[in-house]
Structure formats: structure tokens, C-alpha cells
A tleap script that builds the chain and sets N, CA, C and O, in Angstrom:
source leaprc.protein.ff14SB
mol = sequence {
  NMET ALA MET GLY LYS ILE ASN LEU GLY ARG
  VAL ILE LEU GLY GLY LEU LEU ALA GLY LEU
  VAL ILE ASN VAL PHE GLU ALA VAL LEU ASN
  LEU PHE VAL ILE ALA GLY PRO MET GLU GLU
  SER LEU ARG ALA ARG ASN LEU PRO PRO MET
  ASN ASN SER SER ILE GLY MET TRP ILE PHE
  LEU SER PHE LEU LEU GLY ILE VAL LEU VAL
  TRP LEU TYR ALA ALA ILE ARG PRO ARG TYR
  GLY ALA GLY VAL GLY ALA ALA ILE MET ALA
  GLY LEU ALA VAL PHE PHE LEU ALA ASN ALA
  TYR MET THR THR GLY LEU ALA VAL MET GLY
  TYR PHE PRO ARG ASN MET MET ILE ILE THR
  LEU ALA TRP GLY LEU VAL GLU ILE LEU ALA
  ALA SER VAL VAL GLY ALA TRP ALA TYR LYS
  CGLU
}
set mol.1.N position { 47.600 31.692 27.744 }
set mol.1.CA position { 46.853 31.436 26.535 }
set mol.1.C position { 47.360 32.380 25.448 }
set mol.1.O position { 47.409 33.595 25.640 }
set mol.2.N position { 47.728 31.821 24.332 }
set mol.2.CA position { 48.262 32.623 23.232 }
set mol.2.C position { 47.136 33.384 22.551 }
set mol.2.O position { 46.024 32.884 22.383 }
set mol.3.N position { 47.459 34.595 22.170 }
set mol.3.CA position { 46.481 35.422 21.472 }
set mol.3.C position { 46.696 35.261 19.974 }
set mol.3.O position { 47.649 35.814 19.423 }
set mol.4.N position { 45.821 34.511 19.309 }
set mol.4.CA position { 45.925 34.314 17.874 }
set mol.4.C position { 45.271 35.446 17.121 }
set mol.4.O position { 44.564 36.283 17.683 }
set mol.5.N position { 45.530 35.441 15.847 }
set mol.5.CA position { 44.878 36.435 14.997 }
set mol.5.C position { 43.456 35.991 14.683 }
set mol.5.O position { 43.159 34.798 14.634 }
set mol.6.N position { 42.608 36.946 14.477 }
set mol.6.CA position { 41.224 36.648 14.127 }
set mol.6.C position { 41.181 36.206 12.670 }
set mol.6.O position { 41.776 36.841 11.799 }
set mol.7.N position { 40.475 35.119 12.418 }
set mol.7.CA position { 40.290 34.579 11.078 }
set mol.7.C position { 39.145 35.345 10.403 }
set mol.7.O position { 37.973 35.019 10.590 }
set mol.8.N position { 39.501 36.365 9.619 }
set mol.8.CA position { 38.479 37.242 9.037 }
set mol.8.C position { 37.560 36.517 8.063 }
set mol.8.O position { 36.376 36.840 7.963 }
set mol.9.N position { 38.103 35.541 7.348 }
set mol.9.CA position { 37.254 34.766 6.445 }
set mol.9.C position { 36.153 34.043 7.200 }
set mol.9.O position { 35.001 34.012 6.765 }
set mol.10.N position { 36.520 33.459 8.340 }
set mol.10.CA position { 35.537 32.752 9.166 }
set mol.10.C position { 34.614 33.726 9.886 }
set mol.10.O position { 33.461 33.393 10.160 }
set mol.11.N position { 35.101 34.918 10.197 }
set mol.11.CA position { 34.221 35.944 10.776 }
set mol.11.C position { 33.123 36.285 9.776 }
set mol.11.O position { 31.951 36.387 10.138 }
set mol.12.N position { 33.510 36.458 8.518 }
set mol.12.CA position { 32.518 36.808 7.495 }
set mol.12.C position { 31.549 35.647 7.268 }
set mol.12.O position { 30.339 35.856 7.184 }
set mol.13.N position { 32.080 34.424 7.169 }
set mol.13.CA position { 31.215 33.259 6.974 }
set mol.13.C position { 30.246 33.096 8.150 }
set mol.13.O position { 29.037 32.981 7.954 }
set mol.14.N position { 30.783 33.088 9.356 }
set mol.14.CA position { 29.928 32.971 10.540 }
set mol.14.C position { 28.979 34.141 10.670 }
set mol.14.O position { 27.830 33.980 11.081 }
set mol.15.N position { 29.469 35.337 10.313 }
set mol.15.CA position { 28.635 36.531 10.382 }
set mol.15.C position { 27.485 36.494 9.404 }
set mol.15.O position { 26.382 36.937 9.721 }
set mol.16.N position { 27.732 35.968 8.212 }
set mol.16.CA position { 26.647 35.844 7.235 }
set mol.16.C position { 25.608 34.823 7.698 }
set mol.16.O position { 24.408 35.019 7.505 }
set mol.17.N position { 26.075 33.732 8.311 }
set mol.17.CA position { 25.128 32.761 8.875 }
set mol.17.C position { 24.331 33.387 10.018 }
set mol.17.O position { 23.116 33.211 10.102 }
set mol.18.N position { 25.018 34.117 10.894 }
set mol.18.CA position { 24.326 34.805 11.990 }
set mol.18.C position { 23.337 35.823 11.434 }
set mol.18.O position { 22.221 35.948 11.939 }
set mol.19.N position { 23.746 36.554 10.392 }
set mol.19.CA position { 22.857 37.516 9.752 }
set mol.19.C position { 21.630 36.860 9.135 }
set mol.19.O position { 20.537 37.426 9.156 }
set mol.20.N position { 21.817 35.669 8.589 }
set mol.20.CA position { 20.685 34.928 8.038 }
set mol.20.C position { 19.693 34.572 9.143 }
set mol.20.O position { 18.482 34.704 8.961 }
set mol.21.N position { 20.203 34.124 10.281 }
set mol.21.CA position { 19.336 33.817 11.425 }
set mol.21.C position { 18.578 35.076 11.855 }
set mol.21.O position { 17.368 35.031 12.079 }
set mol.22.N position { 19.286 36.184 11.967 }
set mol.22.CA position { 18.645 37.446 12.354 }
set mol.22.C position { 17.550 37.810 11.353 }
set mol.22.O position { 16.445 38.178 11.751 }
set mol.23.N position { 17.849 37.711 10.061 }
set mol.23.CA position { 16.865 38.068 9.039 }
set mol.23.C position { 15.634 37.160 9.064 }
set mol.23.O position { 14.518 37.640 8.864 }
set mol.24.N position { 15.813 35.872 9.303 }
set mol.24.CA position { 14.667 34.961 9.387 }
set mol.24.C position { 13.799 35.330 10.589 }
set mol.24.O position { 12.578 35.426 10.473 }
set mol.25.N position { 14.436 35.537 11.746 }
set mol.25.CA position { 13.686 35.947 12.937 }
set mol.25.C position { 12.952 37.266 12.688 }
set mol.25.O position { 11.785 37.404 13.054 }
set mol.26.N position { 13.626 38.228 12.072 }
set mol.26.CA position { 13.009 39.532 11.814 }
set mol.26.C position { 11.839 39.426 10.846 }
set mol.26.O position { 10.835 40.121 11.004 }
set mol.27.N position { 11.963 38.563 9.845 }
set mol.27.CA position { 10.865 38.381 8.899 }
set mol.27.C position { 9.629 37.842 9.612 }
set mol.27.O position { 8.524 38.342 9.402 }
set mol.28.N position { 9.808 36.831 10.447 }
set mol.28.CA position { 8.670 36.269 11.185 }
set mol.28.C position { 8.088 37.315 12.132 }
set mol.28.O position { 6.870 37.482 12.200 }
set mol.29.N position { 8.945 38.012 12.855 }
set mol.29.CA position { 8.476 39.042 13.785 }
set mol.29.C position { 7.657 40.106 13.067 }
set mol.29.O position { 6.539 40.420 13.476 }
set mol.30.N position { 8.209 40.652 12.009 }
set mol.30.CA position { 7.577 41.804 11.355 }
set mol.30.C position { 6.435 41.445 10.417 }
set mol.30.O position { 5.554 42.272 10.182 }
set mol.31.N position { 6.430 40.243 9.882 }
set mol.31.CA position { 5.340 39.849 8.985 }
set mol.31.C position { 4.159 39.225 9.715 }
set mol.31.O position { 3.028 39.284 9.233 }
set mol.32.N position { 4.415 38.623 10.881 }
set mol.32.CA position { 3.352 37.885 11.551 }
set mol.32.C position { 3.086 38.335 12.986 }
set mol.32.O position { 1.929 38.485 13.378 }
set mol.33.N position { 4.126 38.548 13.764 }
set mol.33.CA position { 3.939 38.783 15.198 }
set mol.33.C position { 3.488 40.213 15.494 }
set mol.33.O position { 2.533 40.413 16.246 }
set mol.34.N position { 4.156 41.204 14.918 }
set mol.34.CA position { 3.813 42.602 15.239 }
set mol.34.C position { 3.368 43.403 14.017 }
set mol.34.O position { 3.365 44.634 14.058 }
set mol.35.N position { 2.997 42.732 12.943 }
set mol.35.CA position { 2.629 43.446 11.710 }
set mol.35.C position { 1.490 44.441 11.948 }
set mol.35.O position { 1.585 45.598 11.540 }
set mol.36.N position { 0.427 43.999 12.598 }
set mol.36.CA position { -0.725 44.874 12.834 }
set mol.36.C position { -0.396 46.073 13.703 }
set mol.36.O position { -0.640 47.209 13.295 }
set mol.37.N position { 0.153 45.853 14.893 }
set mol.37.CA position { 0.494 46.991 15.751 }
set mol.37.C position { 1.509 47.946 15.108 }
set mol.37.O position { 1.432 49.159 15.300 }
set mol.38.N position { 2.456 47.393 14.349 }
set mol.38.CA position { 3.442 48.247 13.679 }
set mol.38.C position { 2.755 49.136 12.648 }
set mol.38.O position { 3.032 50.333 12.574 }
set mol.39.N position { 1.869 48.558 11.860 }
set mol.39.CA position { 1.142 49.333 10.851 }
set mol.39.C position { 0.303 50.431 11.501 }
set mol.39.O position { 0.280 51.564 11.019 }
set mol.40.N position { -0.381 50.101 12.584 }
set mol.40.CA position { -1.191 51.094 13.313 }
set mol.40.C position { -0.321 52.220 13.864 }
set mol.40.O position { -0.684 53.392 13.767 }
set mol.41.N position { 0.809 51.870 14.434 }
set mol.41.CA position { 1.710 52.875 15.015 }
set mol.41.C position { 2.252 53.814 13.952 }
set mol.41.O position { 2.312 55.025 14.162 }
set mol.42.N position { 2.643 53.270 12.825 }
set mol.42.CA position { 3.166 54.109 11.748 }
set mol.42.C position { 2.067 55.031 11.218 }
set mol.42.O position { 2.300 56.222 11.006 }
set mol.43.N position { 0.879 54.485 11.006 }
set mol.43.CA position { -0.240 55.289 10.486 }
set mol.43.C position { -0.610 56.401 11.471 }
set mol.43.O position { -0.902 57.520 11.049 }
set mol.44.N position { -0.602 56.111 12.772 }
set mol.44.CA position { -0.955 57.105 13.792 }
set mol.44.C position { 0.019 58.276 13.791 }
set mol.44.O position { -0.330 59.371 14.232 }
set mol.45.N position { 1.222 58.059 13.306 }
set mol.45.CA position { 2.234 59.120 13.266 }
set mol.45.C position { 2.456 59.662 11.856 }
set mol.45.O position { 3.440 60.353 11.591 }
set mol.46.N position { 1.529 59.338 10.960 }
set mol.46.CA position { 1.614 59.774 9.561 }
set mol.46.C position { 2.936 59.369 8.914 }
set mol.46.O position { 3.496 60.109 8.105 }
set mol.47.N position { 3.428 58.181 9.281 }
set mol.47.CA position { 4.648 57.652 8.683 }
set mol.47.C position { 4.275 56.615 7.639 }
set mol.47.O position { 3.297 55.888 7.809 }
set mol.48.N position { 5.042 56.538 6.566 }
set mol.48.CA position { 4.713 55.563 5.517 }
set mol.48.C position { 5.041 54.145 5.978 }
set mol.48.O position { 5.893 53.949 6.845 }
set mol.49.N position { 4.360 53.158 5.395 }
set mol.49.CA position { 4.727 51.771 5.705 }
set mol.49.C position { 6.113 51.465 5.144 }
set mol.49.O position { 6.629 52.195 4.297 }
set mol.50.N position { 6.698 50.390 5.621 }
set mol.50.CA position { 8.016 49.988 5.119 }
set mol.50.C position { 7.905 49.741 3.617 }
set mol.50.O position { 6.934 49.155 3.137 }
set mol.51.N position { 8.920 50.200 2.887 }
set mol.51.CA position { 8.955 49.938 1.450 }
set mol.51.C position { 10.138 49.023 1.139 }
set mol.51.O position { 10.915 48.675 2.028 }
set mol.52.N position { 10.263 48.642 -0.116 }
set mol.52.CA position { 11.328 47.704 -0.488 }
set mol.52.C position { 12.718 48.248 -0.180 }
set mol.52.O position { 13.613 47.491 0.196 }
set mol.53.N position { 12.900 49.542 -0.334 }
set mol.53.CA position { 14.204 50.147 -0.064 }
set mol.53.C position { 14.561 50.053 1.416 }
set mol.53.O position { 15.686 49.691 1.760 }
set mol.54.N position { 13.614 50.375 2.293 }
set mol.54.CA position { 13.899 50.306 3.729 }
set mol.54.C position { 14.046 48.854 4.190 }
set mol.54.O position { 14.877 48.564 5.051 }
set mol.55.N position { 13.258 47.949 3.634 }
set mol.55.CA position { 13.398 46.532 3.968 }
set mol.55.C position { 14.770 46.026 3.524 }
set mol.55.O position { 15.431 45.292 4.259 }
set mol.56.N position { 15.192 46.412 2.339 }
set mol.56.CA position { 16.519 46.026 1.851 }
set mol.56.C position { 17.629 46.535 2.752 }
set mol.56.O position { 18.608 45.828 2.990 }
set mol.57.N position { 17.488 47.744 3.252 }
set mol.57.CA position { 18.500 48.298 4.159 }
set mol.57.C position { 18.532 47.521 5.459 }
set mol.57.O position { 19.614 47.246 5.978 }
set mol.58.N position { 17.366 47.154 6.008 }
set mol.58.CA position { 17.333 46.362 7.240 }
set mol.58.C position { 17.958 44.982 7.029 }
set mol.58.O position { 18.643 44.473 7.916 }
set mol.59.N position { 17.730 44.379 5.870 }
set mol.59.CA position { 18.346 43.075 5.573 }
set mol.59.C position { 19.862 43.221 5.548 }
set mol.59.O position { 20.576 42.414 6.143 }
set mol.60.N position { 20.354 44.245 4.864 }
set mol.60.CA position { 21.799 44.502 4.809 }
set mol.60.C position { 22.367 44.739 6.207 }
set mol.60.O position { 23.396 44.168 6.567 }
set mol.61.N position { 21.696 45.581 6.994 }
set mol.61.CA position { 22.171 45.883 8.344 }
set mol.61.C position { 22.166 44.643 9.235 }
set mol.61.O position { 23.028 44.503 10.102 }
set mol.62.N position { 21.209 43.748 9.031 }
set mol.62.CA position { 21.177 42.519 9.821 }
set mol.62.C position { 22.364 41.617 9.497 }
set mol.62.O position { 22.932 40.999 10.397 }
set mol.63.N position { 22.746 41.535 8.227 }
set mol.63.CA position { 23.945 40.770 7.877 }
set mol.63.C position { 25.188 41.436 8.465 }
set mol.63.O position { 26.083 40.752 8.962 }
set mol.64.N position { 25.245 42.756 8.411 }
set mol.64.CA position { 26.366 43.486 9.001 }
set mol.64.C position { 26.424 43.255 10.513 }
set mol.64.O position { 27.506 43.058 11.067 }
set mol.65.N position { 25.277 43.277 11.176 }
set mol.65.CA position { 25.227 43.015 12.608 }
set mol.65.C position { 25.718 41.599 12.917 }
set mol.65.O position { 26.407 41.384 13.914 }
set mol.66.N position { 25.368 40.640 12.068 }
set mol.66.CA position { 25.854 39.274 12.240 }
set mol.66.C position { 27.364 39.198 12.151 }
set mol.66.O position { 27.996 38.477 12.924 }
set mol.67.N position { 27.954 39.934 11.217 }
set mol.67.CA position { 29.415 39.949 11.080 }
set mol.67.C position { 30.059 40.574 12.311 }
set mol.67.O position { 31.054 40.055 12.817 }
set mol.68.N position { 29.510 41.672 12.795 }
set mol.68.CA position { 30.032 42.316 14.008 }
set mol.68.C position { 29.902 41.362 15.196 }
set mol.68.O position { 30.809 41.270 16.024 }
set mol.69.N position { 28.798 40.670 15.277 }
set mol.69.CA position { 28.571 39.714 16.361 }
set mol.69.C position { 29.636 38.621 16.374 }
set mol.69.O position { 30.183 38.310 17.432 }
set mol.70.N position { 29.937 38.035 15.217 }
set mol.70.CA position { 30.941 36.971 15.161 }
set mol.70.C position { 32.338 37.541 15.366 }
set mol.70.O position { 33.189 36.876 15.957 }
set mol.71.N position { 32.591 38.747 14.893 }
set mol.71.CA position { 33.883 39.381 15.163 }
set mol.71.C position { 34.084 39.556 16.676 }
set mol.71.O position { 35.168 39.301 17.200 }
set mol.72.N position { 33.027 39.994 17.364 }
set mol.72.CA position { 33.122 40.157 18.813 }
set mol.72.C position { 33.366 38.805 19.482 }
set mol.72.O position { 34.182 38.703 20.398 }
set mol.73.N position { 32.666 37.778 19.031 }
set mol.73.CA position { 32.893 36.432 19.562 }
set mol.73.C position { 34.354 36.030 19.384 }
set mol.73.O position { 34.980 35.535 20.321 }
set mol.74.N position { 34.900 36.241 18.187 }
set mol.74.CA position { 36.298 35.885 17.920 }
set mol.74.C position { 37.242 36.689 18.810 }
set mol.74.O position { 38.264 36.175 19.263 }
set mol.75.N position { 36.898 37.940 19.057 }
set mol.75.CA position { 37.760 38.799 19.876 }
set mol.75.C position { 37.760 38.387 21.347 }
set mol.75.O position { 38.777 38.539 22.024 }
set mol.76.N position { 36.644 37.872 21.851 }
set mol.76.CA position { 36.585 37.509 23.274 }
set mol.76.C position { 36.918 36.043 23.527 }
set mol.76.O position { 37.059 35.643 24.682 }
set mol.77.N position { 37.044 35.244 22.493 }
set mol.77.CA position { 37.371 33.817 22.656 }
set mol.77.C position { 38.611 33.574 23.505 }
set mol.77.O position { 38.590 32.670 24.340 }
set mol.78.N position { 39.690 34.334 23.336 }
set mol.78.CA position { 40.868 34.070 24.165 }
set mol.78.C position { 40.590 34.229 25.671 }
set mol.78.O position { 41.214 33.552 26.488 }
set mol.79.N position { 39.681 35.096 26.029 }
set mol.79.CA position { 39.380 35.325 27.444 }
set mol.79.C position { 38.321 34.357 27.964 }
set mol.79.O position { 38.456 33.840 29.073 }
set mol.80.N position { 37.267 34.102 27.182 }
set mol.80.CA position { 36.146 33.284 27.633 }
set mol.80.C position { 36.192 31.842 27.135 }
set mol.80.O position { 35.410 31.007 27.590 }
set mol.81.N position { 37.096 31.544 26.209 }
set mol.81.CA position { 37.165 30.203 25.642 }
set mol.81.C position { 36.189 30.058 24.489 }
set mol.81.O position { 35.209 30.795 24.381 }
set mol.82.N position { 36.481 29.089 23.629 }
set mol.82.CA position { 35.614 28.846 22.481 }
set mol.82.C position { 34.348 28.134 22.938 }
set mol.82.O position { 34.375 27.358 23.893 }
set mol.83.N position { 33.261 28.396 22.265 }
set mol.83.CA position { 32.040 27.650 22.540 }
set mol.83.C position { 30.840 28.516 22.854 }
set mol.83.O position { 30.845 29.735 22.681 }
set mol.84.N position { 29.806 27.827 23.327 }
set mol.84.CA position { 28.510 28.463 23.547 }
set mol.84.C position { 28.582 29.573 24.592 }
set mol.84.O position { 27.933 30.607 24.434 }
set mol.85.N position { 29.359 29.379 25.657 }
set mol.85.CA position { 29.446 30.407 26.701 }
set mol.85.C position { 29.942 31.736 26.167 }
set mol.85.O position { 29.365 32.784 26.456 }
set mol.86.N position { 31.012 31.691 25.389 }
set mol.86.CA position { 31.542 32.926 24.798 }
set mol.86.C position { 30.570 33.495 23.767 }
set mol.86.O position { 30.436 34.712 23.641 }
set mol.87.N position { 29.893 32.615 23.031 }
set mol.87.CA position { 28.900 33.079 22.048 }
set mol.87.C position { 27.765 33.816 22.740 }
set mol.87.O position { 27.301 34.848 22.255 }
set mol.88.N position { 27.317 33.286 23.877 }
set mol.88.CA position { 26.242 33.942 24.639 }
set mol.88.C position { 26.714 35.300 25.159 }
set mol.88.O position { 25.961 36.273 25.122 }
set mol.89.N position { 27.957 35.369 25.644 }
set mol.89.CA position { 28.492 36.656 26.128 }
set mol.89.C position { 28.523 37.688 24.996 }
set mol.89.O position { 28.119 38.835 25.188 }
set mol.90.N position { 29.001 37.281 23.825 }
set mol.90.CA position { 29.023 38.194 22.668 }
set mol.90.C position { 27.598 38.588 22.283 }
set mol.90.O position { 27.326 39.751 21.983 }
set mol.91.N position { 26.700 37.615 22.295 }
set mol.91.CA position { 25.306 37.896 21.945 }
set mol.91.C position { 24.652 38.861 22.904 }
set mol.91.O position { 23.922 39.756 22.479 }
set mol.92.N position { 24.902 38.694 24.203 }
set mol.92.CA position { 24.331 39.616 25.185 }
set mol.92.C position { 24.851 41.032 24.988 }
set mol.92.O position { 24.094 41.997 25.090 }
set mol.93.N position { 26.147 41.156 24.705 }
set mol.93.CA position { 26.715 42.489 24.468 }
set mol.93.C position { 26.061 43.146 23.257 }
set mol.93.O position { 25.673 44.313 23.314 }
set mol.94.N position { 25.939 42.400 22.166 }
set mol.94.CA position { 25.318 42.957 20.955 }
set mol.94.C position { 23.852 43.265 21.207 }
set mol.94.O position { 23.357 44.300 20.762 }
set mol.95.N position { 23.147 42.384 21.912 }
set mol.95.CA position { 21.740 42.632 22.212 }
set mol.95.C position { 21.566 43.947 22.967 }
set mol.95.O position { 20.716 44.760 22.603 }
set mol.96.N position { 22.359 44.163 24.012 }
set mol.96.CA position { 22.200 45.386 24.797 }
set mol.96.C position { 22.633 46.626 24.027 }
set mol.96.O position { 22.029 47.688 24.177 }
set mol.97.N position { 23.670 46.507 23.207 }
set mol.97.CA position { 24.149 47.672 22.471 }
set mol.97.C position { 23.301 48.001 21.241 }
set mol.97.O position { 23.182 49.168 20.868 }
set mol.98.N position { 22.719 46.997 20.619 }
set mol.98.CA position { 21.954 47.237 19.393 }
set mol.98.C position { 20.449 47.200 19.635 }
set mol.98.O position { 19.752 48.162 19.313 }
set mol.99.N position { 19.943 46.122 20.189 }
set mol.99.CA position { 18.499 45.949 20.319 }
set mol.99.C position { 17.909 46.695 21.507 }
set mol.99.O position { 17.036 47.548 21.344 }
set mol.100.N position { 18.388 46.371 22.695 }
set mol.100.CA position { 17.766 46.899 23.907 }
set mol.100.C position { 17.838 48.425 23.964 }
set mol.100.O position { 16.869 49.082 24.346 }
set mol.101.N position { 18.961 48.973 23.593 }
set mol.101.CA position { 19.144 50.421 23.639 }
set mol.101.C position { 18.126 51.122 22.732 }
set mol.101.O position { 17.420 52.033 23.162 }
set mol.102.N position { 18.064 50.681 21.469 }
set mol.102.CA position { 17.173 51.328 20.508 }
set mol.102.C position { 15.702 51.079 20.850 }
set mol.102.O position { 14.892 52.007 20.852 }
set mol.103.N position { 15.369 49.837 21.134 }
set mol.103.CA position { 13.974 49.491 21.403 }
set mol.103.C position { 13.446 50.203 22.633 }
set mol.103.O position { 12.337 50.735 22.611 }
set mol.104.N position { 14.213 50.221 23.691 }
set mol.104.CA position { 13.791 50.900 24.916 }
set mol.104.C position { 13.656 52.400 24.681 }
set mol.104.O position { 12.721 53.034 25.169 }
set mol.105.N position { 14.594 52.955 23.932 }
set mol.105.CA position { 14.521 54.379 23.613 }
set mol.105.C position { 13.249 54.733 22.865 }
set mol.105.O position { 12.610 55.740 23.170 }
set mol.106.N position { 12.872 53.910 21.882 }
set mol.106.CA position { 11.642 54.166 21.127 }
set mol.106.C position { 10.405 54.040 22.018 }
set mol.106.O position { 9.448 54.800 21.870 }
set mol.107.N position { 10.429 53.081 22.941 }
set mol.107.CA position { 9.286 52.923 23.852 }
set mol.107.C position { 9.178 54.109 24.799 }
set mol.107.O position { 8.082 54.619 25.029 }
set mol.108.N position { 10.300 54.550 25.347 }
set mol.108.CA position { 10.302 55.680 26.281 }
set mol.108.C position { 9.806 56.950 25.585 }
set mol.108.O position { 9.113 57.767 26.191 }
set mol.109.N position { 10.163 57.105 24.321 }
set mol.109.CA position { 9.739 58.290 23.572 }
set mol.109.C position { 8.299 58.186 23.086 }
set mol.109.O position { 7.753 59.152 22.555 }
set mol.110.N position { 7.682 57.023 23.264 }
set mol.110.CA position { 6.284 56.854 22.882 }
set mol.110.C position { 6.045 56.577 21.412 }
set mol.110.O position { 4.917 56.716 20.938 }
set mol.111.N position { 7.069 56.191 20.682 }
set mol.111.CA position { 6.897 55.929 19.258 }
set mol.111.C position { 6.059 54.689 18.999 }
set mol.111.O position { 5.292 54.643 18.038 }
set mol.112.N position { 6.201 53.688 19.851 }
set mol.112.CA position { 5.477 52.448 19.669 }
set mol.112.C position { 4.894 52.019 21.002 }
set mol.112.O position { 5.420 52.385 22.053 }
set mol.113.N position { 3.805 51.242 20.975 }
set mol.113.CA position { 3.182 50.796 22.225 }
set mol.113.C position { 4.152 49.961 23.063 }
set mol.113.O position { 4.959 49.195 22.536 }
set mol.114.N position { 4.050 50.129 24.356 }
set mol.114.CA position { 4.962 49.438 25.281 }
set mol.114.C position { 4.874 47.916 25.134 }
set mol.114.O position { 5.900 47.236 25.176 }
set mol.115.N position { 3.666 47.375 24.962 }
set mol.115.CA position { 3.548 45.917 24.843 }
set mol.115.C position { 4.243 45.407 23.573 }
set mol.115.O position { 4.805 44.312 23.578 }
set mol.116.N position { 4.209 46.180 22.503 }
set mol.116.CA position { 4.913 45.794 21.283 }
set mol.116.C position { 6.425 45.819 21.512 }
set mol.116.O position { 7.151 44.973 20.991 }
set mol.117.N position { 6.886 46.776 22.280 }
set mol.117.CA position { 8.312 46.865 22.559 }
set mol.117.C position { 8.780 45.714 23.457 }
set mol.117.O position { 9.900 45.226 23.304 }
set mol.118.N position { 7.935 45.284 24.382 }
set mol.118.CA position { 8.291 44.140 25.236 }
set mol.118.C position { 8.420 42.879 24.385 }
set mol.118.O position { 9.362 42.103 24.543 }
set mol.119.N position { 7.470 42.689 23.490 }
set mol.119.CA position { 7.542 41.543 22.574 }
set mol.119.C position { 8.807 41.637 21.729 }
set mol.119.O position { 9.510 40.643 21.550 }
set mol.120.N position { 9.094 42.816 21.216 }
set mol.120.CA position { 10.270 43.017 20.365 }
set mol.120.C position { 11.559 42.767 21.141 }
set mol.120.O position { 12.493 42.171 20.604 }
set mol.121.N position { 11.626 43.208 22.384 }
set mol.121.CA position { 12.819 42.966 23.210 }
set mol.121.C position { 13.030 41.481 23.479 }
set mol.121.O position { 14.137 40.968 23.316 }
set mol.122.N position { 11.966 40.792 23.891 }
set mol.122.CA position { 12.088 39.357 24.175 }
set mol.122.C position { 12.470 38.597 22.900 }
set mol.122.O position { 13.339 37.726 22.919 }
set mol.123.N position { 11.813 38.940 21.808 }
set mol.123.CA position { 12.099 38.296 20.524 }
set mol.123.C position { 13.551 38.554 20.124 }
set mol.123.O position { 14.262 37.643 19.702 }
set mol.124.N position { 13.977 39.805 20.263 }
set mol.124.CA position { 15.342 40.186 19.884 }
set mol.124.C position { 16.401 39.467 20.705 }
set mol.124.O position { 17.454 39.108 20.178 }
set mol.125.N position { 16.136 39.254 21.982 }
set mol.125.CA position { 17.100 38.539 22.820 }
set mol.125.C position { 17.280 37.105 22.314 }
set mol.125.O position { 18.407 36.639 22.150 }
set mol.126.N position { 16.175 36.415 22.070 }
set mol.126.CA position { 16.255 35.045 21.556 }
set mol.126.C position { 16.930 35.040 20.181 }
set mol.126.O position { 17.769 34.186 19.895 }
set mol.127.N position { 16.560 35.986 19.351 }
set mol.127.CA position { 17.115 36.110 17.989 }
set mol.127.C position { 18.625 36.272 18.009 }
set mol.127.O position { 19.338 35.548 17.314 }
set mol.128.N position { 19.116 37.212 18.796 }
set mol.128.CA position { 20.551 37.497 18.826 }
set mol.128.C position { 21.324 36.348 19.464 }
set mol.128.O position { 22.415 36.014 19.002 }
set mol.129.N position { 20.784 35.740 20.510 }
set mol.129.CA position { 21.478 34.608 21.126 }
set mol.129.C position { 21.546 33.425 20.170 }
set mol.129.O position { 22.575 32.753 20.092 }
set mol.130.N position { 20.466 33.161 19.442 }
set mol.130.CA position { 20.483 32.082 18.447 }
set mol.130.C position { 21.497 32.397 17.346 }
set mol.130.O position { 22.260 31.524 16.932 }
set mol.131.N position { 21.503 33.629 16.879 }
set mol.131.CA position { 22.451 34.033 15.825 }
set mol.131.C position { 23.887 33.911 16.312 }
set mol.131.O position { 24.767 33.503 15.554 }
set mol.132.N position { 24.130 34.261 17.569 }
set mol.132.CA position { 25.500 34.204 18.090 }
set mol.132.C position { 25.988 32.767 18.182 }
set mol.132.O position { 27.151 32.495 17.881 }
set mol.133.N position { 25.137 31.852 18.586 }
set mol.133.CA position { 25.539 30.446 18.688 }
set mol.133.C position { 25.797 29.869 17.293 }
set mol.133.O position { 26.772 29.145 17.091 }
set mol.134.N position { 24.930 30.187 16.337 }
set mol.134.CA position { 25.132 29.703 14.960 }
set mol.134.C position { 26.407 30.300 14.360 }
set mol.134.O position { 27.203 29.584 13.752 }
set mol.135.N position { 26.595 31.596 14.529 }
set mol.135.CA position { 27.792 32.241 13.990 }
set mol.135.C position { 29.070 31.730 14.626 }
set mol.135.O position { 30.078 31.543 13.945 }
set mol.136.N position { 29.029 31.502 15.944 }
set mol.136.CA position { 30.211 30.982 16.650 }
set mol.136.C position { 30.525 29.561 16.210 }
set mol.136.O position { 31.692 29.180 16.130 }
set mol.137.N position { 29.491 28.774 15.923 }
set mol.137.CA position { 29.663 27.411 15.454 }
set mol.137.C position { 30.505 27.392 14.170 }
set mol.137.O position { 31.320 26.491 13.973 }
set mol.138.N position { 30.304 28.390 13.299 }
set mol.138.CA position { 31.028 28.436 12.014 }
set mol.138.C position { 32.429 29.024 12.145 }
set mol.138.O position { 33.250 28.874 11.240 }
set mol.139.N position { 32.709 29.694 13.265 }
set mol.139.CA position { 34.008 30.356 13.406 }
set mol.139.C position { 35.074 29.379 13.876 }
set mol.139.O position { 34.877 28.643 14.843 }
set mol.140.N position { 36.196 29.382 13.184 }
set mol.140.CA position { 37.372 28.615 13.575 }
set mol.140.C position { 38.580 29.527 13.457 }
set mol.140.O position { 38.651 30.363 12.556 }
set mol.141.N position { 39.524 29.366 14.363 }
set mol.141.CA position { 40.741 30.207 14.320 }
set mol.141.C position { 41.556 29.931 13.075 }
set mol.141.O position { 42.605 30.544 12.876 }
savepdb mol mol.pdb
quit
């Protein structure tokens, strides 16, 4: 199998689509699913609620994560083949390196309630896998 060059334009396009999926999932999660427990947890630790600046940074980071996700998909395509299987493999890698690591660490340290972290982990897995499939769909060599 020939090793082609990664199409950076398509990585960015697919990554922005993946980032959009991540941002939509995150908006629903944080505005509706865990809004109450998150607010209580922050208040209990004398931390301020999220402000526009921090929300803007999370939106930017989610688009960046989408680009990294599609870049990883493009990088592993020669080994795993194009399609959903390779997208899922890339998504699982990103999920464990970005979501699971951070979320589990925060739960172990007691920053947030364990049940909220379980919801966040399950939500994040579905979110990243959906983003990886959408981003991979847009990627072409």
C-alpha cells in the first residue's frame, strides 16, 4: 500500500466539521445535561462560573481537537484503510488521550461528583466517535 501525503486542506475541512460536532455536543451537555451539578461543584469550590472568555476558549479548543482528530485519521488510513473503522480507531485514541484522561483525573481528585464524571465520560465517547466519523467522511486524499 502506497503511503500518500496527507491532504491538509481536507484535514482542516474535516477537522472543522468534527469540531462543530464536538461543540454542539458540548453545548447540549453543559447547558442542559450537567448544568446544575457543574454550577454546584464550582460554587462549592469558590470558583467562578464559566464566562464568555472561557467558553470562547473551549469552543476554539474543540475545533482544534477536531482538526487533530481528522489529522490522526488521515495518518492511520494507510494502515487501517479508509472508512468508519479507521475513524473509530482515531476517535478512540483521541477520546482516551483527551477526554478520559482529564475527566478521570478530575474525578479522582474530587473536583466533580463521580456520577457527573460518568455522564461526562459516556457523553464524551459518543461525542468524539460521532465527530470522528463526520470528520473522516469529509477527508479525501
